[in-house]
C-alpha positions as CSV (number, residue, x, y, z in Angstrom):
1,V,49.8,-75.5,-20.5
2,A,47.1,-76.2,-23.0
3,H,44.4,-74.7,-20.7
4,R,46.6,-71.7,-20.0
5,S,47.3,-71.0,-23.6
6,L,43.6,-71.4,-24.4
7,N,42.6,-68.9,-21.7
8,M,45.2,-66.4,-22.9
9,L,43.9,-66.8,-26.5
10,R,40.3,-66.1,-25.3
11,V,41.4,-63.1,-23.2
12,R,43.2,-61.7,-26.2
13,Q,40.2,-62.2,-28.4
14,W,38.0,-60.5,-25.8
15,L,40.4,-57.6,-25.6
16,I,40.2,-57.1,-29.4
17,I,36.4,-57.4,-29.4
18,G,36.3,-54.9,-26.5
19,I,38.5,-52.4,-28.3
20,R,36.3,-52.5,-31.4
21,S,32.8,-52.5,-29.8
22,R,33.5,-51.1,-26.3
23,P,30.8,-53.2,-24.6
24,P,29.2,-52.0,-21.3
25,P,30.7,-53.1,-18.0
26,H,28.1,-55.9,-17.5
27,R,29.2,-57.5,-20.7
28,I,32.8,-57.6,-19.5
29,L,31.6,-59.2,-16.3
30,C,29.8,-61.8,-18.3
31,H,33.1,-62.5,-20.2
32,A,35.0,-63.0,-17.0
33,Q,32.3,-65.4,-15.7
34,S,32.6,-67.4,-18.9
35,A,36.3,-67.6,-18.5
36,A,35.9,-68.9,-15.0
37,L,33.6,-71.6,-16.3
38,C,36.1,-72.6,-18.9
39,S,38.8,-73.0,-16.3
40,A,36.5,-75.0,-14.0
41,A,35.5,-77.5,-16.8
42,P,38.6,-78.3,-18.9
43,S,37.0,-81.2,-20.8
44,K,34.3,-78.9,-22.3
45,T,36.8,-76.2,-23.0
46,I,39.1,-78.5,-25.0
47,V,36.2,-79.6,-27.1
48,A,35.3,-75.9,-27.7
49,S,38.9,-74.9,-28.5
50,S,38.4,-75.5,-32.1
51,A,35.7,-72.8,-32.2
52,P,36.5,-70.3,-29.5
53,S,34.2,-67.6,-30.8
54,T,31.2,-70.0,-30.9
55,A,31.9,-71.2,-27.3
56,S,32.2,-67.7,-25.9
57,T,29.0,-66.7,-27.6
58,E,27.1,-69.6,-26.1
59,A,28.5,-68.9,-22.6
60,E,27.5,-65.3,-22.9
61,A,24.0,-66.3,-23.9
62,A,23.8,-68.9,-21.0
63,L,24.8,-66.4,-18.3
64,P,22.1,-64.1,-16.8
65,I,22.6,-60.4,-17.5
66,N,22.3,-58.0,-14.6
67,T,19.9,-55.3,-15.9
68,S,19.6,-53.4,-12.6
69,S,22.8,-51.4,-13.2
70,V,21.7,-50.4,-16.7
71,P,20.2,-46.8,-16.7
72,L,16.8,-46.6,-18.2
73,S,15.7,-43.5,-20.2
74,D,12.6,-41.6,-18.7
75,T,9.9,-41.6,-21.3
76,R,7.4,-39.4,-19.4
77,P,6.4,-36.1,-20.9
78,W,8.6,-33.1,-20.2
79,L,6.0,-31.3,-18.1
80,V,5.5,-34.3,-15.8
81,R,9.3,-34.8,-15.3
82,H,9.9,-31.1,-14.3
83,W,6.7,-30.2,-12.5
84,K,8.5,-29.2,-9.3
85,G,10.7,-26.7,-11.1
86,L,7.8,-25.3,-13.1
87,L,5.7,-24.9,-9.9
88,F,8.5,-23.1,-8.2
89,A,9.2,-20.8,-11.2
90,S,5.4,-20.0,-11.4
91,L,5.2,-19.0,-7.8
92,V,8.3,-16.8,-8.0
93,G,7.1,-15.2,-11.3
94,T,3.7,-14.5,-9.8
95,W,5.2,-12.9,-6.7
96,M,7.5,-10.7,-8.8
97,Y,4.6,-9.7,-11.1
98,S,2.5,-8.7,-8.2
99,L,5.4,-6.5,-6.9
100,W,5.7,-4.9,-10.3
101,V,1.9,-4.2,-10.4
102,T,2.0,-2.7,-6.9
103,N,5.0,-0.5,-7.8
104,R,3.3,0.8,-10.9
105,S,0.1,1.6,-8.9
106,R,2.1,3.6,-6.3
107,K,4.0,5.5,-9.0
108,L,0.7,6.4,-10.7
109,E,-0.7,7.6,-7.4
110,G,2.5,9.6,-6.8
111,R,2.3,11.3,-10.2
112,C,-1.3,12.3,-9.5
113,E,-0.3,13.7,-6.1
114,E,2.6,15.7,-7.7
115,G,0.1,17.2,-10.2
116,V,-2.1,18.3,-7.3
117,I,0.9,19.8,-5.4
118,D,2.0,21.8,-8.5
119,R,-1.5,23.4,-8.6
120,M,-1.4,24.5,-5.0
121,P,-0.6,28.2,-4.4
122,V,1.0,27.4,-1.0
123,N,2.2,24.4,0.9
124,N,1.7,23.3,4.5
125,D,4.9,25.0,5.7
126,E,3.8,28.3,4.1
127,L,0.4,28.1,5.8
128,L,2.1,27.7,9.2
129,E,4.4,30.6,8.5
130,L,1.6,32.9,7.4
131,R,-0.3,32.1,10.6
132,A,2.8,32.7,12.8
133,Y,3.9,35.9,11.0
134,N,0.4,37.6,11.0
135,D,-1.0,37.8,14.5
136,V,-4.7,38.0,13.5
137,S,-7.5,37.2,15.9
138,T,-10.7,35.4,15.0
139,S,-12.9,38.3,15.7
140,T,-10.9,40.5,13.3
141,L,-11.3,38.0,10.5
142,S,-15.0,37.8,11.2
143,D,-15.4,41.6,10.8
144,V,-13.9,41.7,7.3
145,P,-17.2,40.9,5.5
146,A,-18.9,43.6,7.4
147,R,-16.2,46.1,6.5
148,S,-16.5,45.1,2.8
149,A,-20.3,45.5,2.9
150,S,-19.9,49.0,4.3
151,S,-17.6,49.9,1.5
152,G,-20.1,48.7,-1.1
153,N,-18.9,45.2,-1.8
154,S,-21.4,42.9,-0.2
155,Q,-21.2,39.9,-2.6
156,R,-18.1,40.0,-4.7
157,I,-14.7,41.7,-4.1
158,A,-11.3,42.0,-5.7
159,P,-8.5,40.0,-3.9
160,A,-6.4,43.1,-3.5
161,M,-9.2,45.1,-2.0
162,L,-10.0,42.3,0.5
163,L,-6.4,42.2,1.6
164,A,-6.4,46.0,2.0
165,L,-9.5,45.7,4.2
166,L,-7.8,43.0,6.3
167,T,-4.7,45.2,6.7
168,D,-6.9,48.1,8.0
169,A,-8.6,45.7,10.4
170,V,-5.3,44.3,11.7
171,G,-3.7,47.7,12.1
172,H,-0.3,46.7,10.6
173,P,0.9,45.5,7.2
174,L,0.5,41.8,6.5
175,R,3.6,39.8,6.1
176,E,4.0,37.5,3.1
177,E,1.0,39.3,1.5
178,Y,1.9,37.9,-1.9
179,A,1.2,34.4,-0.7
180,L,-2.2,35.4,0.5
181,E,-2.9,37.0,-2.8
182,R,-1.9,33.8,-4.6
183,M,-4.4,31.9,-2.5
184,L,-7.2,34.3,-3.3
185,M,-6.3,34.2,-7.0
186,A,-6.8,30.4,-6.9
187,L,-10.5,30.8,-6.0
188,P,-13.2,30.8,-8.8
189,R,-13.4,34.3,-10.3
190,S,-15.8,36.0,-12.5
191,Q,-15.0,37.7,-15.8
192,D,-14.1,40.9,-14.0
193,G,-11.7,39.2,-11.7
194,L,-13.8,39.3,-8.6
195,V,-14.2,36.5,-6.0
196,D,-17.0,35.6,-3.7
197,L,-16.7,37.6,-0.5
198,Q,-18.0,34.9,1.8
199,L,-15.8,32.1,0.4
200,A,-12.7,34.4,0.3
201,A,-13.2,35.4,4.0
202,A,-13.7,31.8,4.9
203,T,-10.5,30.9,3.0
204,L,-8.5,33.4,5.2
205,S,-9.8,31.9,8.4
206,F,-6.6,29.8,8.8
207,L,-4.8,33.0,9.8
208,S,-6.6,33.0,13.2
209,N,-4.2,32.7,16.1
210,G,-6.9,31.0,18.2
211,P,-7.4,27.3,18.6
212,V,-8.6,25.0,15.8
213,L,-12.0,24.6,17.4
214,E,-12.5,28.4,17.4
215,R,-11.6,28.6,13.7
216,L,-14.0,25.9,12.8
217,E,-16.8,27.5,14.7
218,A,-16.1,30.8,12.9
219,L,-16.4,29.0,9.6
220,F,-19.7,27.5,10.7
221,E,-21.0,31.0,11.7
222,S,-20.0,32.5,8.4
223,L,-22.0,29.8,6.4
224,R,-24.9,29.4,8.8
225,T,-28.3,29.7,7.2
226,P,-31.4,31.3,8.9
227,G,-32.4,27.7,9.8
228,G,-29.4,27.4,12.1
229,G,-27.4,25.0,10.1
230,V,-25.1,24.8,7.0
231,S,-26.5,23.4,3.8
232,F,-24.7,20.6,2.0
233,N,-24.2,22.8,-1.1
234,A,-22.5,25.5,1.0
235,L,-20.3,22.8,2.5
236,V,-19.3,21.7,-1.0
237,M,-18.5,25.2,-2.1
238,L,-16.4,25.8,1.1
239,L,-14.5,22.6,0.7
240,S,-13.9,23.3,-3.0
241,S,-12.3,26.7,-2.0
242,L,-10.2,25.1,0.8
243,M,-9.0,22.4,-1.6
244,A,-8.0,24.9,-4.3
245,T,-6.0,27.0,-1.8
246,G,-4.0,24.1,-0.4
247,Q,-5.6,23.8,3.0
248,V,-6.6,20.1,2.5
249,P,-3.7,17.6,2.4
250,T,-2.8,16.4,-1.0
251,D,-3.2,12.7,-0.1
252,K,-6.9,13.4,0.5
253,H,-7.3,14.7,-3.1
254,V,-6.2,11.4,-4.6
255,C,-7.5,7.9,-4.0
256,V,-6.9,4.5,-5.6
257,E,-10.1,2.8,-6.7
258,D,-10.5,-0.7,-5.3
259,E,-11.7,-3.0,-8.0
260,G,-12.6,-5.8,-5.5
261,K,-12.0,-9.5,-6.0
262,N,-12.5,-11.8,-9.0
263,A,-14.6,-14.9,-9.1
264,F,-11.9,-16.9,-7.4
265,G,-11.7,-14.5,-4.4
266,I,-8.3,-13.1,-5.5
267,S,-7.9,-9.3,-5.1
268,R,-7.5,-7.7,-8.5
269,S,-4.9,-5.3,-7.1
270,W,-2.4,-8.2,-7.1
271,Y,-2.4,-8.6,-10.9
272,R,-4.0,-5.4,-12.3
273,I,-2.8,-1.8,-12.1
274,Q,-5.4,0.1,-10.0
275,P,-6.9,3.3,-11.5
276,V,-6.2,6.5,-9.6
277,H,-9.1,8.9,-9.1
278,E,-8.9,12.6,-8.0
279,H,-11.7,13.5,-5.6
280,T,-14.0,16.4,-6.1
281,A,-15.3,18.5,-3.2
282,A,-18.8,16.9,-3.6
283,E,-17.4,13.4,-3.3
284,L,-15.3,14.2,-0.2
285,S,-18.3,16.0,1.4
286,A,-20.6,13.1,0.7
287,K,-18.2,10.5,2.0
288,A,-17.4,12.4,5.2
289,F,-21.1,13.1,5.8
290,A,-22.0,9.5,5.3
291,A,-19.2,8.4,7.7
292,I,-20.4,10.6,10.6
293,Q,-24.0,9.3,10.0
294,I,-22.7,5.7,10.2
295,E,-20.9,6.6,13.5
296,D,-24.1,8.1,14.9
297,N,-26.1,5.0,13.8
298,S,-28.5,7.2,11.9
299,A,-30.3,6.3,8.7
300,M,-28.4,7.6,5.7
301,E,-30.4,9.3,3.0
302,Q,-30.0,8.5,-0.6
303,S,-29.3,12.1,-1.4
304,T,-27.7,14.5,1.0
305,T,-28.1,17.6,-1.2
306,G,-31.0,19.1,0.7
307,S,-29.8,18.2,4.2
308,E,-28.3,20.6,6.7
309,L,-25.5,20.1,9.2
310,D,-25.4,21.4,12.7
311,A,-22.2,22.8,14.3
312,A,-21.1,19.4,15.7
313,Q,-21.6,17.6,12.4
314,F,-19.9,20.4,10.4
315,I,-16.8,20.3,12.6
316,R,-16.7,16.5,12.5
317,V,-16.9,16.6,8.7
318,L,-13.9,18.9,8.4
319,Q,-11.9,17.0,10.9
320,S,-12.7,13.6,9.5
321,D,-10.2,11.3,7.7
322,F,-11.7,12.1,4.4
323,V,-11.3,15.9,4.6
324,C,-8.6,16.4,7.3
325,L,-8.7,20.2,7.1
326,W,-5.3,21.7,8.2
327,G,-4.1,18.1,8.9
328,E,-6.4,17.9,12.0
329,C,-7.1,14.2,11.4
330,H,-3.4,13.3,12.0
331,R,-3.3,15.3,15.2
332,L,-6.5,13.7,16.5
333,A,-5.2,10.2,15.5
334,E,-2.0,10.8,17.4
335,A,-4.0,12.0,20.5
336,R,-6.1,8.8,20.3
337,R,-3.0,6.7,20.1
338,L,-1.4,8.3,23.1
339,E,-4.7,8.0,25.1
340,K,-4.9,4.3,24.2
341,L,-1.3,3.7,25.3
342,Q,-2.0,5.5,28.6
343,R,-5.1,3.4,29.2
344,E,-3.1,0.2,28.5
345,A,-0.3,1.3,30.8
346,E,-2.8,2.0,33.6
347,E,-4.5,-1.3,33.1
348,Y,-1.1,-3.1,33.1
349,D,-0.3,-1.5,36.4
350,R,-3.6,-2.4,37.9
351,N,-3.5,-6.0,36.7
352,P,0.1,-7.1,36.2
353,P,0.9,-10.5,34.7
354,K,0.9,-13.5,37.1
355,W,4.7,-14.1,36.7
356,Q,5.4,-10.5,38.0
357,F,4.5,-11.4,41.5
358,W,6.5,-8.5,43.0
359,K,3.9,-6.1,41.5
360,W,0.9,-7.8,43.1
361,G,-1.0,-5.3,45.3
362,R,1.3,-2.4,44.5
363,S,-1.3,-0.4,42.6
364,S,-3.8,-0.7,45.5
365,N,-1.2,0.4,48.0
366,E,-0.4,3.4,45.8
367,Q,-4.0,4.4,45.7
368,Q,-4.4,4.1,49.5
369,Q,-1.4,6.2,50.3
370,P,-2.8,9.5,48.9
371,D,-6.1,8.8,50.6
372,S,-4.4,8.3,54.0
């Protein structure tokens, strides 16, 4: 009975102490262990009954404390503790910033192209309609400068008079004549409102109902010098007139300047808005002429101002990806793509994969049947 009452007294004391101080769970475990020791050694407990608080304190001090269950506070710096989250946030932020820069560059290029479109007198659809409505041959267009020279206008002519001469040469009124007049008004004019006859006649060469190659040859003949070629300056003036009248696609007028890579090998277009540049006729002519010289493996000159182009080079310049007159580069690219697909299909039929054993020898048999 004495031992039981003593234990009840100590439990009551521990409960009071626990309510006041709320010790952690390991301290309560230590109290329970001390109570078990007291019940196992009654003689020592009786001696300690006169001072219960002192005996409990000594038992708590004697028992080992389990520190493994105690949570320790992380004293490392904040950057070291959260480096994974910071790395992930940095990667996502960099990716989103590069998307924003790319979007701004595209919008800047789009605004520049819209400005070019607003200056054009006609668009691509109107060019096609004018060619379809007015059935004009290449020879008729080539006779217009001679008709103008016979009327006394050998160098410069008014746009309205040029259209009147073209109407007389065709033999019927021109349809959508106001659109043709807008195109001629877009050419460089003198103070008296006259335009260059040679450039104006070359500008109207798109009306020819003949093939594209015939139109390009007519342009070459209209600009050919006594030496048999076309000078680079004449090509620049022609291209300037064609660009002003909307015969060169708008995407060829504008280019995004590539600023290259930084010292770390990272492209600057990922983090910097690229400047947009509007090409001039001289720049397009120089780039196209340099491109065909590289294709021909010929030595490029430092200055192409005094050089002349033959008929093949002249046509290739106007059909190149830099100029793309009347959208010919897209047609040629599509033709090359279809030709490549056809070659690949023929090669696939001649040499089928090994797993398609049922096709082995089929191409040779098909080739022998027509011969037989």
